[in-house]
C-alpha positions as CSV (number, residue, x, y, z in Angstrom):
1,M,54.8,-50.6,-24.1
2,I,52.0,-53.0,-23.3
3,S,51.1,-55.0,-21.1
4,K,51.6,-58.0,-19.2
5,I,49.7,-56.5,-16.4
6,L,46.0,-55.3,-15.9
7,H,45.6,-52.7,-13.4
8,P,42.8,-50.6,-12.7
9,I,42.9,-48.1,-10.3
10,T,40.7,-45.5,-8.6
11,L,41.9,-41.9,-7.5
12,T,41.7,-40.1,-4.0
13,G,41.0,-36.5,-3.4
14,T,38.1,-34.0,-4.2
15,S,39.5,-31.2,-6.2
16,Y,41.1,-31.4,-9.8
17,D,44.4,-30.8,-8.7
18,E,44.3,-33.5,-5.8
19,R,43.1,-36.2,-8.2
20,V,45.9,-35.5,-11.2
21,N,48.3,-35.8,-8.2
22,S,46.4,-39.2,-7.2
23,L,46.4,-40.4,-10.6
24,L,50.5,-39.5,-11.4
25,A,51.0,-41.2,-7.9
26,E,49.0,-44.2,-9.0
27,I,50.9,-44.6,-12.3
28,K,54.3,-44.4,-10.6
29,N,53.4,-47.1,-8.3
30,A,52.0,-49.3,-11.1
31,P,54.0,-52.4,-12.1
32,N,56.3,-52.0,-14.8
33,G,54.6,-52.8,-18.5
34,S,51.1,-52.2,-16.5
35,L,47.6,-51.5,-18.6
36,I,46.4,-48.8,-16.5
37,L,42.8,-48.1,-16.3
38,A,41.0,-45.2,-14.6
39,G,37.6,-44.3,-14.6
40,E,35.2,-42.1,-16.6
41,L,35.5,-38.4,-15.9
42,C,37.5,-39.6,-12.8
43,L,39.7,-36.0,-12.8
44,S,36.6,-33.7,-13.0
45,G,33.4,-35.3,-13.2
46,Y,30.9,-33.2,-15.6
47,E,33.0,-30.0,-15.5
48,L,35.2,-28.8,-18.5
49,V,38.5,-28.1,-17.0
50,V,41.1,-26.9,-19.6
51,D,44.5,-28.6,-18.8
52,D,46.7,-28.2,-21.6
53,D,49.8,-29.9,-19.5
54,L,47.6,-33.1,-18.5
55,I,48.5,-35.4,-21.4
56,A,52.3,-34.4,-20.7
57,K,52.2,-34.9,-17.2
58,I,50.9,-38.5,-17.8
59,S,53.5,-39.3,-20.4
60,S,56.6,-37.9,-18.1
61,V,55.5,-40.6,-15.8
62,A,54.4,-43.5,-17.9
63,E,57.5,-44.9,-18.8
64,D,56.7,-48.5,-20.2
65,R,53.3,-48.1,-19.0
66,V,50.0,-47.3,-20.7
67,V,47.0,-45.4,-19.0
68,G,43.5,-45.2,-19.8
69,F,40.6,-42.6,-18.7
70,S,38.4,-40.4,-20.1
71,R,37.5,-36.8,-19.7
72,I,35.4,-33.9,-21.1
73,V,37.1,-32.0,-24.1
74,K,36.2,-29.1,-26.5
75,S,37.0,-29.2,-30.1
76,R,34.3,-27.9,-32.4
77,E,31.9,-29.4,-29.7
78,I,32.4,-30.6,-26.0
79,Y,32.4,-34.5,-25.6
80,N,33.6,-37.2,-23.4
81,E,36.6,-38.8,-24.7
82,F,38.6,-41.8,-23.6
83,A,42.3,-41.5,-24.1
84,L,45.1,-44.4,-24.1
85,V,48.4,-42.4,-23.1
86,S,52.0,-43.8,-23.3
87,R,55.3,-41.6,-22.8
88,D,54.8,-40.6,-26.5
89,G,51.4,-38.9,-25.9
90,I,47.9,-40.2,-26.7
91,I,48.0,-43.4,-29.1
92,Y,44.1,-44.1,-29.2
93,R,41.2,-41.8,-28.8
94,Q,37.5,-42.8,-28.5
95,G,34.3,-40.5,-27.9
96,K,31.5,-41.4,-25.7
97,H,28.6,-42.5,-28.6
98,K,25.8,-43.6,-26.0
99,L,25.1,-40.9,-23.3
100,F,23.4,-41.8,-20.1
101,L,20.1,-39.4,-20.5
102,P,19.0,-40.0,-16.6
103,N,22.1,-37.9,-15.7
104,N,21.5,-35.4,-18.5
105,E,25.1,-36.1,-19.8
106,H,23.5,-34.6,-23.2
107,K,23.5,-31.1,-21.2
108,F,27.3,-31.5,-20.7
109,F,28.5,-32.9,-23.7
110,N,27.6,-34.0,-27.2
111,A,27.4,-37.9,-28.3
112,V,30.0,-38.6,-31.0
113,A,29.4,-40.7,-34.1
114,D,29.4,-44.3,-33.4
115,N,33.4,-45.1,-33.2
116,I,33.2,-48.1,-31.3
117,K,35.4,-50.6,-32.2
118,V,38.2,-53.5,-31.9
119,F,41.9,-52.0,-32.4
120,E,45.3,-53.1,-31.9
121,L,48.2,-52.2,-29.6
122,N,51.2,-54.2,-30.0
123,G,49.5,-57.2,-31.3
124,I,46.8,-56.9,-28.4
125,K,43.1,-56.7,-29.5
126,I,41.5,-54.1,-27.3
127,A,38.2,-52.6,-27.1
128,V,36.7,-49.7,-25.1
129,L,32.8,-49.3,-23.6
130,I,32.6,-46.2,-21.6
131,C,30.3,-46.7,-18.6
132,F,26.5,-46.7,-19.8
133,E,27.8,-48.2,-23.0
134,L,28.3,-51.5,-21.3
135,R,24.5,-52.1,-21.5
136,F,24.4,-52.5,-25.3
137,L,24.5,-56.5,-26.1
138,D,24.5,-55.6,-29.9
139,L,28.3,-53.9,-28.5
140,W,29.1,-57.2,-27.1
141,Q,28.7,-59.1,-30.3
142,R,30.5,-56.2,-32.4
143,L,34.0,-56.6,-29.9
144,K,33.9,-60.4,-30.0
145,E,37.5,-60.4,-31.3
146,A,38.8,-58.2,-28.4
147,Q,41.2,-59.7,-26.1
148,I,40.8,-57.0,-23.6
149,I,37.9,-54.8,-23.3
150,L,38.3,-51.4,-20.9
151,V,35.5,-50.2,-19.4
152,P,35.9,-46.9,-17.3
153,A,32.7,-45.9,-15.8
154,M,31.2,-43.5,-13.2
155,W,28.5,-45.8,-12.3
156,G,25.9,-45.0,-9.8
157,S,26.4,-46.7,-6.4
158,A,23.0,-47.7,-6.1
159,R,23.4,-49.6,-9.3
160,G,27.0,-51.1,-8.3
161,D,26.1,-54.6,-8.5
162,V,24.7,-54.1,-12.1
163,Y,28.1,-52.9,-13.5
164,T,30.1,-55.9,-11.8
165,T,27.4,-58.3,-13.1
166,L,27.6,-57.1,-16.4
167,C,31.6,-56.6,-16.7
168,R,31.8,-60.4,-15.7
169,A,29.0,-61.5,-18.1
170,L,30.8,-59.6,-20.7
171,A,34.1,-61.6,-20.0
172,V,32.4,-64.7,-19.8
173,S,30.8,-64.2,-22.7
174,N,33.4,-62.9,-25.4
175,F,35.9,-65.1,-23.6
176,C,38.0,-62.0,-22.9
177,Y,39.6,-59.8,-20.0
178,V,37.4,-57.3,-18.8
179,V,39.2,-54.5,-17.3
180,A,36.9,-52.2,-14.8
181,S,37.3,-48.8,-13.1
182,S,34.2,-46.6,-11.7
183,D,34.8,-43.7,-9.7
184,L,33.4,-40.6,-8.1
185,D,30.6,-42.3,-7.2
186,F,30.6,-46.4,-7.1
187,K,34.1,-46.8,-6.6
188,Y,35.2,-50.1,-7.7
189,K,38.1,-51.7,-9.7
190,A,38.8,-55.4,-10.8
191,V,39.5,-57.5,-13.5
192,F,37.3,-60.1,-14.9
193,K,39.1,-63.0,-16.4
194,P,37.5,-65.0,-19.6
195,N,37.0,-67.8,-17.1
196,G,34.7,-65.4,-14.7
197,E,37.4,-65.0,-12.0
198,I,38.0,-61.6,-10.5
199,C,40.8,-60.1,-9.4
200,E,42.2,-56.6,-8.5
201,S,45.2,-56.9,-10.9
202,C,46.5,-59.7,-13.3
203,D,48.9,-60.9,-15.6
204,F,47.5,-61.0,-19.1
205,D,47.7,-64.3,-21.1
206,S,47.0,-63.8,-24.7
207,T,46.2,-67.7,-25.1
208,F,43.6,-68.0,-21.8
209,G,40.4,-67.2,-24.0
210,A,41.1,-69.9,-26.2
211,K,41.7,-72.1,-23.2
212,V,38.6,-71.7,-21.7
213,K,36.7,-72.1,-25.3
214,R,38.2,-75.3,-25.4
215,S,37.7,-76.5,-22.0
216,L,34.0,-76.0,-22.7
217,A,34.4,-77.7,-26.1
218,I,33.9,-74.5,-28.0
219,L,37.0,-74.6,-30.2
């Protein structure tokens, strides 16, 4: 179910339905075994859209792929939730903890309690930083054990170079893969390898980070 290929995507379309169809098409076209990452709030932006069938739609086309993205959801409160979805439904959830106040995110949804952590999926250590959370170096330190860090974003195009710089620096600093997808403003997708190389999609090598450390005489 995961994941020999790290495969970030961006979506097309302007309406919610068009972007859902784009997401489903991208999933179907992704290589088998992919870990797919779409952007933060990639389907509807800051609008709360109630779509009880969304996860089922994604699961129905996932097959052996896993798909990550964020959306606004409503429980007791409204918040920005990252979901990792497989053919079995949602297998991991993480709410956004650090809100970007210049975009008035606090007016659209609530911050959740700090739940940023490393989790395991099929023996692979993964972590998630949602957009603005990428800027906090103390979180980088907390995620040192992660082999893959997913960074879904809705980054501003005027600061696009900051997003790419931080993603690459995180990959090099933590000797991990960083998978980046930004949508709706700055459209960007890339995988940053532990040695700083950048590609659109790549195979995941669980030993690569350690190899880079050894080459630098860190191990």
